[in-house]
Every structure is written in structure tokens, then in C-alpha cells.
C-alpha positions as CSV (number, residue, x, y, z in Angstrom):
1,M,-38.0,-10.6,-6.6
2,S,-37.6,-8.3,-3.7
3,I,-33.8,-7.9,-4.3
4,V,-34.4,-7.1,-8.0
5,N,-37.1,-4.5,-7.0
6,N,-34.7,-2.9,-4.5
7,D,-31.9,-2.8,-7.1
8,V,-34.1,-1.2,-9.7
9,N,-35.4,1.3,-7.3
10,S,-31.9,2.1,-6.2
11,A,-30.7,2.6,-9.8
12,V,-33.7,4.9,-10.5
13,V,-33.1,7.0,-7.4
14,S,-29.3,7.1,-8.1
15,G,-30.0,8.2,-11.7
16,L,-32.5,10.9,-10.7
17,L,-30.2,12.2,-7.9
18,G,-27.2,12.3,-10.2
19,F,-29.2,14.1,-12.9
20,Q,-30.6,16.6,-10.3
21,R,-27.1,17.4,-9.0
22,A,-25.7,17.8,-12.5
23,S,-28.6,20.1,-13.4
24,D,-27.9,22.2,-10.3
25,G,-24.2,22.3,-11.3
26,I,-25.1,23.4,-14.8
27,T,-27.4,26.1,-13.4
28,Q,-24.6,27.4,-11.1
29,A,-22.0,27.4,-13.8
30,S,-24.3,29.2,-16.2
31,I,-25.1,31.8,-13.7
32,G,-21.3,32.3,-13.0
33,I,-20.6,32.7,-16.7
34,A,-23.5,35.2,-17.1
35,Q,-22.3,37.2,-14.1
36,K,-18.7,37.3,-15.3
37,A,-19.8,38.3,-18.8
38,A,-21.9,41.1,-17.3
39,Q,-18.9,42.3,-15.3
40,L,-16.7,42.8,-18.3
41,R,-16.2,46.5,-18.5
42,D,-13.8,48.9,-20.0
43,P,-10.8,49.5,-17.6
44,Q,-11.1,53.2,-18.0
45,E,-14.7,53.1,-17.1
46,V,-13.8,51.1,-13.9
47,L,-11.1,53.7,-13.0
48,A,-13.5,56.6,-13.6
49,D,-16.0,55.0,-11.3
50,A,-13.4,54.5,-8.7
51,A,-12.3,58.1,-8.8
52,T,-15.9,59.4,-8.4
53,T,-16.7,57.1,-5.5
54,Q,-13.7,56.5,-3.4
55,L,-10.2,55.3,-4.2
56,G,-10.5,52.8,-1.3
57,L,-13.2,50.9,-3.2
58,T,-11.2,50.3,-6.3
59,S,-10.4,46.7,-5.4
60,Q,-14.1,45.9,-5.2
61,L,-14.8,47.3,-8.6
62,L,-12.2,45.3,-10.4
63,P,-12.8,41.6,-11.0
64,S,-10.8,39.3,-8.7
65,R,-8.2,37.0,-10.1
66,G,-9.8,33.9,-8.5
67,D,-13.1,34.3,-10.4
68,S,-12.3,32.7,-13.7
69,I,-14.8,32.2,-16.5
70,T,-12.7,29.2,-17.4
71,S,-13.6,27.4,-14.2
72,D,-17.3,28.0,-14.8
73,I,-17.0,26.6,-18.4
74,V,-15.1,23.5,-17.0
75,S,-17.8,23.1,-14.4
76,L,-20.5,23.4,-17.1
77,S,-18.8,20.7,-19.1
78,V,-18.3,18.3,-16.1
79,N,-21.9,18.7,-15.0
80,L,-23.1,18.1,-18.6
81,T,-21.1,14.8,-18.6
82,N,-22.6,13.9,-15.2
83,A,-26.1,14.6,-16.5
84,Q,-25.5,12.4,-19.5
85,A,-24.2,9.6,-17.3
86,S,-27.2,9.8,-15.0
87,T,-29.5,9.7,-18.0
88,K,-27.8,6.4,-19.1
89,V,-28.4,5.0,-15.6
90,L,-32.1,5.8,-15.9
91,D,-32.2,4.3,-19.4
92,V,-30.6,1.0,-18.2
93,A,-33.0,0.9,-15.2
94,N,-36.0,1.5,-17.5
95,E,-34.8,-1.3,-19.9
96,T,-34.3,-3.7,-16.9
97,V,-37.9,-3.0,-15.7
98,G,-39.2,-3.6,-19.2
99,R,-37.3,-7.0,-19.5
100,L,-38.6,-8.0,-16.1
101,I,-42.2,-7.2,-17.0
102,D,-41.8,-9.1,-20.3
103,E,-40.3,-12.2,-18.5
104,L,-43.0,-12.2,-15.8
105,A,-45.9,-11.8,-18.3
């Protein structure tokens, strides 16, 4: 019985941890998408801002090539899949506990 109890606890902890990590990843990807959407500006507006402040700061006003909304969308999708998988782990653990209770009763 102790082995079964440890296995069920391990499955529940694993499922909860996986779901939490996926949730954190979804949050980060969503924040990244929102930030990139907010940064979308008219190129002429960016150039006007650069001229009024300093020409040396132009590179900081323009979005960098490495920051891709595509990578955030892919991350969102991957973390959604991870959350769904972790939820299935929790469902199986819940069903297993239910069966054990039924068999022991």
C-alpha cells in the first residue's frame, strides 16, 4: 500500500508542478506578446523621436531583430500543450485514487 501511496503522491506532485510551469510559461509568453504589440509604432514616429532626443539612441528605439512575436506565440502554444498534459496526469492520478478507494471499501 505504501508503494501505491508514494506513486500516487508522486503523480499528483508531478502533475501540479508541470501545470504550474506551463502556467508560468503561458504568462511569460502572453506578456511578451503584449509588450511587442505595444511596441509596434510607425517608423516615421520612431525616427522623429530619435531626431528629437539623440541620434545615438536610435538603436534603442527600434525593436531588435531577436525579439520575435513568433517565438512568443510558439512558446504560448508549447506551454498550453504542457498544461494539457499535466492536467491529464492529474486526471489519471485522481482516477487511480478513486479506484483504490473503491477496491479498499
